C-alpha positions in Angstrom: 19.7 -4.6 -3.6 20.0 -0.9 -3.6 18.8 1.2 -0.8 16.4 2.9 -3.1 14.4 -0.2 -4.1 10.7 0.6 -3.4 8.6 -2.5 -2.8 4.8 -2.9 -2.8 4.0 -5.9 -0.6 0.8 -7.8 -1.3 0.1 -10.3 1.5 -3.1 -11.0 3.3 -1.6 -12.5 6.5 -0.3 -9.6 8.6 2.2 -11.7 10.6 3.7 -12.9 7.4 3.7 -9.4 5.9 5.6 -8.1 9.0 8.2 -10.9 8.6 8.6 -10.1 4.9 8.9 -6.4 5.6 11.7 -7.1 8.2 13.6 -9.2 5.7 13.1 -6.5 3.0 14.5 -3.9 5.3 17.6 -6.1 6.0 18.0 -6.3 2.2 18.0 -2.5 2.0 14.5 -2.2 0.5 11.7 0.2 1.5 8.1 -1.1 1.7 6.3 1.8 0.2 2.8 0.3 0.6 0.9 -2.8 1.5 -2.2 -4.5 0.1 -4.1 -7.5 1.3 -6.5 -8.1 -1.6 -6.4 -8.0 -5.4 -8.3 -4.7 -5.8 -6.0 -2.9 -3.3 -3.0 -4.3 -5.0 -4.0 -3.0 -8.4 -5.0 0.4 -7.0 -1.7 0.8 -5.0 0.5 -0.4 -7.8 -0.9 2.2 -10.1 -0.8 5.0 -7.5 2.7 4.2 -6.0 4.6 2.8 -9.0 6.9 0.7 -6.9 10.2 -0.7 -8.3 9.1 -4.2 -7.4 5.8 -5.8 -6.5 5.9 -8.9 -4.2 2.7 -10.7 -4.8 1.1 -13.5 -2.7 -1.1 -15.7 -4.8 -3.7 -16.5 -2.1 -5.3 -13.2 -1.1 -8.3 -12.1 0.9 -11.4 -11.7 -1.2 -12.8 -13.3 -4.4 -9.8 -12.5 -6.6 -6.3 -13.8 -6.2 -2.8 -12.5 -6.8 -2.7 -13.8 -10.3 -5.8 -11.8 -11.2 -4.1 -8.7 -9.6 -0.9 -9.4 -11.5 -2.7 -9.6 -14.8 -4.5 -6.3 -14.1 -1.4 -4.5 -12.9 0.5 -5.6 -16.0 -2.3 -4.4 -18.2 -2.4 -1.0 -16.6 1.4 -0.4 -15.9 3.3 -3.0 -17.9 4.9 -4.1 -14.6 5.5 -7.7 -13.7 5.5 -9.1 -10.2 7.6 -11.5 -8.1 5.2 -14.2 -6.7 6.0 -14.9 -3.1 3.7 -17.9 -2.4 3.0 -21.1 -0.7 0.7 -22.2 -3.6 3.0 -24.6 -5.5 0.5 -26.9 -7.3 1.1 -27.3 -11.0 -2.2 -25.8 -12.2 -1.7 -22.6 -10.1 1.9 -22.3 -11.2 1.0 -22.7 -14.8 -1.7 -20.0 -14.5 0.7 -17.7 -12.7 3.4 -18.2 -15.3 1.1 -16.9 -18.0 1.4 -13.5 -16.4 5.1 -13.5 -17.1 6.3 -12.9 -13.6 9.9 -11.8 -12.8 10.3 -14.7 -10.5 8.8 -17.1 -8.0 9.8 -17.3 -4.4 8.2 -20.1 -2.4 7.2 -19.9 1.3 8.8 -20.6 3.6 11.6 -18.5 2.0 15.0 -17.4 3.2 16.7 -14.0 2.9 19.2 -15.2 0.3 16.5 -16.6 -2.0 14.4 -13.4 -1.7 17.4 -11.2 -2.2 18.4 -13.1 -5.4 14.9 -12.7 -6.8 14.9 -9.0 -6.0 18.3 -8.5 -7.6 17.2 -10.4 -10.7 14.0 -8.2 -10.9 16.0 -4.9 -10.6 18.5 -6.1 -13.2 15.6 -6.4 -15.8 
């Protein structure tokens, strides 16, 4: 990952967000903004225009990360990397319809996240 990779981190659990941010820093990325619900995610993705969006599926509020990813894609054309613990077939099928760049499943390791970020930047 290049040092200039700007990441929007969408995660509703602050402790998990801090852990992910620390890993991203080790990978040479900069977290340019955070969101903990779908509405914030859409708003910040449009305002900040990050290089990569890491999107949790289960978010605070009534809408989830899949809803946010659909709306972000509609407004910006940008796809997300889902970083999630939701691995049931119905959720993954619904998420796949948003044409994500990748899926990274929690718990994750630095190598897996780094590979997903490299793949996203190569697109």
